[in-house]
C-alpha positions as CSV (number, residue, x, y, z in Angstrom):
1,M,67.3,77.4,83.8
2,I,68.6,76.9,87.3
3,P,70.8,80.0,87.8
4,Y,74.2,80.0,89.4
5,G,73.0,82.6,91.9
6,R,69.9,84.6,92.8
7,Q,68.5,86.9,95.4
8,D,66.0,86.0,98.1
9,I,63.5,88.7,98.6
10,T,61.0,88.2,101.4
11,Q,57.8,90.1,102.2
12,A,59.6,91.8,105.0
13,D,62.1,93.2,102.5
14,I,59.3,94.4,100.3
15,D,57.4,96.0,103.2
16,A,60.6,97.8,104.3
17,V,61.2,99.3,100.8
18,I,57.6,100.3,100.4
19,A,57.7,102.1,103.8
20,V,60.7,104.1,102.6
21,L,59.0,105.0,99.3
22,R,56.1,106.5,101.3
23,S,58.5,108.4,103.6
24,D,60.0,111.9,103.3
25,F,63.4,110.7,102.1
26,L,64.3,108.6,99.0
27,T,68.0,109.7,99.3
28,Q,70.3,111.2,101.9
29,G,67.9,110.3,104.7
30,P,68.3,108.1,107.9
31,Q,68.4,104.6,106.3
32,V,71.9,104.8,104.8
33,P,73.5,105.7,108.2
34,Q,71.5,103.0,109.8
35,F,72.7,100.4,107.3
36,E,76.3,101.5,107.7
37,A,75.9,101.1,111.5
38,A,74.3,97.7,111.1
39,V,77.1,96.4,108.8
40,T,79.9,97.8,111.0
41,A,78.3,96.3,114.1
42,Y,78.1,93.0,112.4
43,C,81.7,92.8,111.2
44,G,83.3,94.8,114.0
45,A,84.7,97.8,112.1
46,R,84.5,101.4,113.3
47,H,83.3,103.1,110.2
48,G,81.2,102.2,107.1
49,V,80.7,104.2,103.9
50,A,77.8,102.9,101.8
51,V,78.0,103.5,98.0
52,N,76.2,102.5,94.9
53,S,78.5,99.6,94.0
54,A,81.5,97.7,95.2
55,T,83.3,99.1,92.2
56,S,82.7,102.6,93.6
57,A,83.9,101.5,97.0
58,L,87.1,100.2,95.5
59,H,87.6,103.5,93.7
60,I,87.2,105.7,96.7
61,A,89.2,103.3,98.9
62,C,92.2,103.7,96.5
63,L,91.8,107.5,96.4
64,A,91.6,107.6,100.2
65,L,94.9,105.8,100.3
66,D,96.4,108.4,97.9
67,L,97.0,106.0,95.1
68,G,97.8,108.0,92.0
69,A,100.1,108.5,89.0
70,G,103.5,106.8,89.4
71,D,102.1,104.3,91.9
72,W,101.5,100.6,91.5
73,L,98.4,98.5,92.5
74,W,98.8,94.7,92.6
75,T,96.0,92.3,92.8
76,T,95.0,88.8,91.7
77,P,94.3,88.0,88.0
78,I,91.3,85.8,89.1
79,S,88.7,88.3,90.0
80,F,86.2,90.6,88.3
81,T,87.9,93.4,86.4
82,A,86.9,96.0,89.0
83,S,89.6,94.7,91.4
84,A,92.2,96.0,89.0
85,N,90.3,98.8,87.3
86,C,90.2,100.8,90.5
87,G,93.9,101.4,90.2
88,L,93.7,102.6,86.7
89,Y,90.9,105.0,87.7
90,C,93.4,106.7,89.9
91,G,96.1,107.0,87.3
92,A,98.2,104.2,88.8
93,Q,99.7,101.2,87.0
94,V,98.4,97.7,87.7
95,D,100.2,94.4,88.0
96,F,99.1,90.9,89.2
97,V,100.2,88.2,91.6
98,D,99.5,84.6,90.7
99,I,97.1,82.5,92.7
100,D,97.4,79.7,95.2
101,P,96.4,76.4,93.5
102,R,94.3,75.3,96.4
103,T,92.4,78.4,97.6
104,Y,92.5,80.2,94.2
105,N,93.3,83.4,96.1
106,L,96.4,85.6,95.7
107,C,99.3,83.4,96.7
108,P,101.4,84.9,99.5
109,D,104.5,83.0,98.4
110,A,104.2,84.4,94.9
111,L,103.6,87.8,96.5
112,E,106.8,87.6,98.5
113,R,108.8,86.6,95.5
114,K,107.4,89.4,93.4
115,L,108.1,91.9,96.3
116,V,111.7,91.0,96.5
117,Q,112.1,91.6,92.7
118,A,110.1,94.8,92.8
119,E,112.2,96.2,95.7
120,A,115.4,95.6,93.7
121,A,113.8,97.3,90.7
122,G,112.4,100.2,92.7
123,R,108.8,99.3,91.8
124,L,107.1,98.3,95.0
125,P,103.3,98.5,95.1
126,K,101.5,101.2,97.0
127,V,98.3,99.2,97.4
128,V,97.6,95.4,97.3
129,V,94.0,94.4,96.7
130,A,93.5,91.0,98.3
131,V,90.4,89.4,96.8
132,H,88.5,86.8,98.9
133,L,87.5,84.6,95.9
134,C,84.3,82.6,96.3
135,G,84.0,84.0,99.9
136,Q,87.2,82.3,101.3
137,P,89.5,84.9,102.9
138,C,93.1,85.2,101.8
139,D,96.0,84.5,104.1
140,M,95.7,88.0,105.5
141,A,98.1,87.5,108.4
142,R,100.9,86.7,105.9
143,I,99.9,89.5,103.6
144,Q,99.9,92.0,106.5
145,A,103.3,90.9,107.6
146,L,104.6,91.5,104.1
147,S,103.0,94.9,104.0
148,Q,104.8,95.9,107.2
149,R,108.1,94.8,105.6
150,Y,107.6,96.4,102.2
151,G,105.3,99.4,103.1
152,F,102.2,98.8,101.0
153,R,98.6,99.4,102.0
154,I,96.0,96.7,101.9
155,I,92.4,96.7,100.6
156,E,90.4,93.5,101.2
157,D,88.1,93.0,98.3
158,A,85.5,91.0,100.2
159,S,82.8,91.4,97.6
160,H,82.2,87.6,97.9
161,A,82.8,87.3,101.6
162,I,80.5,89.1,104.0
163,G,79.3,86.7,106.6
164,G,82.6,84.7,106.6
165,R,85.3,84.6,109.2
166,Y,89.1,84.6,109.3
167,H,90.7,83.1,112.4
168,G,87.3,83.1,114.1
169,K,86.7,86.9,113.5
170,P,84.2,88.4,111.1
171,I,85.6,89.4,107.7
172,G,85.5,93.2,107.6
173,N,86.9,93.9,111.0
174,C,90.0,95.3,109.2
175,E,92.5,93.8,111.7
176,Y,94.8,93.0,108.8
177,S,93.9,95.7,106.3
178,D,93.3,99.4,105.9
179,I,89.9,99.1,104.2
180,T,87.5,96.2,103.4
181,V,85.0,96.4,100.5
182,F,81.7,94.5,100.3
183,S,79.3,94.0,97.4
184,F,75.5,93.9,97.7
185,H,74.8,92.8,94.1
186,P,71.7,90.5,93.8
187,V,73.8,87.3,93.5
188,K,75.9,88.1,96.6
189,I,75.3,87.0,100.2
190,V,72.9,89.8,100.9
191,T,71.7,92.4,98.5
192,T,70.7,96.1,98.2
193,A,69.8,95.5,94.4
194,E,73.1,97.3,93.5
195,G,75.4,98.6,96.2
196,G,78.6,98.4,98.1
197,M,80.3,99.5,101.2
198,A,83.8,100.3,102.4
199,V,84.6,99.7,106.0
200,T,87.6,100.8,108.0
201,N,88.9,101.5,111.5
202,N,90.8,104.6,110.4
203,D,88.9,107.9,111.1
204,G,90.8,109.8,108.4
205,L,90.1,107.2,105.7
206,A,86.5,107.1,106.6
207,S,86.1,110.8,106.4
208,R,87.9,111.0,103.1
209,M,85.8,108.2,101.5
210,A,82.5,109.8,102.8
211,L,83.6,113.1,101.2
212,L,84.5,111.5,97.9
213,R,81.2,109.6,97.6
214,S,79.2,112.9,97.4
215,H,81.1,115.2,95.0
216,G,83.8,116.2,97.5
217,I,81.3,118.6,99.0
218,T,81.0,119.4,102.8
219,R,78.6,121.3,104.9
220,D,80.9,120.8,108.0
221,A,82.3,124.3,108.9
222,A,85.3,122.6,110.5
223,Q,86.4,121.4,107.0
224,M,85.8,124.7,105.2
225,T,88.5,127.2,104.2
226,H,86.6,130.0,105.9
227,A,83.5,130.5,108.0
228,P,80.2,129.7,106.1
229,D,78.3,132.5,104.5
230,G,75.1,131.2,106.1
231,P,73.2,128.0,106.9
232,W,72.8,127.3,103.2
233,Y,76.5,127.2,102.6
234,Y,78.6,124.3,101.4
235,Q,82.1,124.0,99.9
236,Q,83.6,121.6,97.4
237,I,87.0,120.8,98.9
238,D,87.9,117.7,96.9
239,L,87.1,116.2,93.5
240,G,84.4,113.6,94.3
241,F,81.7,111.7,92.7
242,N,78.0,110.9,93.0
243,Y,78.4,107.4,94.4
244,R,75.6,107.6,97.0
245,M,73.4,104.8,97.9
246,T,69.6,105.4,98.0
247,E,67.4,105.0,101.0
248,M,65.5,102.2,99.3
249,Q,68.7,100.2,98.8
250,A,69.8,100.8,102.3
251,V,66.6,99.7,103.9
252,L,66.6,96.6,101.8
253,G,70.2,95.9,103.1
254,I,69.1,96.4,106.7
255,S,66.3,93.9,106.2
256,Q,68.5,91.4,104.4
257,L,71.3,91.6,107.0
258,T,69.0,90.1,109.7
259,R,69.2,86.8,107.7
260,I,72.9,86.8,106.8
261,D,74.0,84.1,109.2
262,E,71.1,81.9,108.0
263,Y,72.0,82.5,104.4
264,V,75.7,81.6,104.9
265,S,74.8,78.5,107.0
266,R,72.5,77.4,104.2
267,R,75.3,77.9,101.6
268,H,77.6,75.7,103.7
269,A,74.9,72.9,103.9
270,L,74.6,73.1,100.1
271,A,78.4,72.9,99.7
272,A,78.6,69.9,102.0
273,R,75.9,68.1,100.0
274,Y,77.6,68.9,96.7
275,G,80.8,67.4,98.2
276,E,78.9,64.2,99.0
277,L,77.1,63.9,95.6
278,L,80.1,64.8,93.5
279,A,82.6,62.5,95.2
280,G,84.3,60.0,92.9
281,L,83.9,62.1,89.7
282,P,86.9,63.4,87.8
283,L,86.6,66.8,89.5
284,I,88.6,69.0,91.9
285,L,86.2,70.1,94.6
286,P,86.6,73.4,96.6
287,W,89.1,73.2,99.4
288,Q,88.5,75.3,102.6
289,H,91.3,76.4,104.8
290,P,90.8,75.2,108.4
291,D,91.4,78.8,109.7
292,T,88.6,80.2,107.6
293,Y,84.8,80.1,107.3
294,S,83.9,81.1,103.8
295,G,80.9,83.3,102.8
296,L,80.5,80.7,100.0
297,H,79.3,83.1,97.4
298,L,80.5,80.7,94.7
299,Y,81.0,76.9,94.5
300,V,83.6,76.3,91.9
301,I,84.5,72.8,90.6
302,R,87.4,72.1,88.3
303,L,87.7,69.3,85.8
304,Q,90.7,67.0,86.4
305,D,93.1,66.4,83.6
306,T,91.7,62.8,83.4
307,A,88.1,64.0,82.8
308,P,86.9,62.4,79.5
309,V,85.3,65.7,78.4
310,N,86.9,69.1,78.4
311,R,85.7,72.2,80.3
312,H,84.2,73.9,77.1
313,D,82.1,70.9,76.2
314,T,81.1,70.2,79.8
315,F,79.9,73.8,80.2
316,I,77.9,73.7,76.9
317,R,76.2,70.4,77.9
318,L,75.3,71.8,81.3
319,R,73.8,74.9,79.8
320,E,71.8,72.9,77.3
321,A,70.5,70.8,80.2
322,G,69.1,74.0,81.8
323,I,71.9,74.4,84.4
324,G,73.0,78.1,84.5
325,V,76.7,77.4,85.2
326,N,79.2,80.2,84.8
327,V,83.0,80.8,84.9
328,H,84.5,83.0,87.6
329,Y,86.6,84.5,86.3
330,I,88.3,85.1,82.9
331,P,91.9,86.1,84.0
332,I,92.0,89.9,84.0
333,H,95.4,90.1,82.4
334,T,94.1,88.3,79.3
335,Q,91.4,90.9,78.7
336,P,92.1,93.0,75.6
337,Y,92.3,96.2,77.6
338,Y,95.0,94.7,79.8
339,A,96.8,92.8,77.1
340,K,97.8,96.2,75.6
341,F,99.9,96.8,78.7
342,G,102.1,93.9,77.6
343,F,100.6,91.0,79.7
344,Q,100.8,87.6,78.3
345,P,98.6,84.7,79.3
346,E,101.5,82.6,80.5
347,D,102.7,85.3,82.9
348,F,100.4,83.8,85.6
349,P,100.3,80.0,85.0
350,Q,98.3,79.0,88.0
351,A,95.6,81.5,87.1
352,M,95.5,80.1,83.6
353,R,95.3,76.5,84.8
354,Y,92.4,77.4,87.1
355,Y,90.6,79.3,84.3
356,E,90.9,76.5,81.8
357,S,89.2,74.0,84.2
358,A,86.8,76.0,86.4
359,I,83.0,75.9,86.4
360,S,80.7,77.7,88.9
361,L,77.7,75.6,90.0
362,P,74.4,77.0,91.2
363,M,74.8,78.2,94.8
364,Y,72.1,80.3,96.6
365,P,70.2,79.8,99.8
366,T,66.9,78.9,98.3
367,L,68.3,76.2,96.0
368,A,66.0,73.3,96.7
369,P,67.3,69.8,97.2
370,D,65.6,68.4,94.1
371,L,67.2,71.2,92.0
372,Q,70.6,70.5,93.5
373,T,70.1,66.8,92.7
374,A,69.2,67.8,89.1
375,V,72.4,69.8,88.9
376,V,74.5,66.9,90.0
377,G,72.7,64.5,87.6
378,A,73.4,66.9,84.7
379,I,77.1,67.0,85.7
380,K,77.4,63.2,85.7
381,K,75.7,63.1,82.3
382,A,77.8,65.9,80.9
383,L,81.0,64.1,81.9
384,Q,80.2,61.0,80.0
385,P,82.4,60.6,76.9
């Protein structure tokens, strides 16, 4: 089976992890701060808070922005459920904004229309989570302009997008958002096995997220309610969580990050070759906005209405041929947990059209040319009536 994604672990990665295993610190040592510094230096943000998953990063980002009961979080229906769940974790209500039919990201036109209606109804969102699907950034300048008009805060869910650029600048510099979240799951651009990070330029948000990631406990006397009883003393000053990243994960991330540009460049070469090999088939190939440089976590094709075989049968045929295709994603609003809030599939028609035709092809830096050729050959065969 040729997978849709997989990690690339080198001997240098292995050696780095082994060295940490033989060191004095397996957790709460020097590697996590070094990884945070490496990521923020790469993307141009002031602060990074490393955690055990991007889901955890989304959660503490929402909490740091004071999202809570009575508030609304809006996001795209085409994402992993964590992009919406983070709002529910905080006691907020969640709604969705339909996608742009070309980029598959949250549509700024749909967002503006929904904001006009929400303002009239007194139900404006407190937070909008803009998901950079497949690695291509959203229209962040437009979303930021709307945030300034309507007063919401912005989280960029860049779980797919580290290594990409928007208007020539690295994704994660937070020029257009309050907080950006990265994922380091094994199929992402770089990996820490499991892990995530929230980056921001705001000192207060960074301090709050760092506190929340470790039980809400501080050893900083300046944050305490009174002078410490002694050098052993700590205080819990907030209700936090154990979302810490381990030293082994962090050092793996440090090692992986040295190859990030190589990885993204290789993904672009694979995408260009897919474009050449798939030309002329009844498919909609990914469109890249000229102002963006995608991290290209995913390569999603869509079957045209004229395709002689439907998406379901094409998918089954590809799996039977040993091609580990996938679908990213099932629209969140159709999940049973969200349907109970009253959402109907037809509420977001562009998301449903996308879902009914989308297939994610294998896309990872070590995908060999002969395997990519085999993927394309299987697609051509699967599309035969």
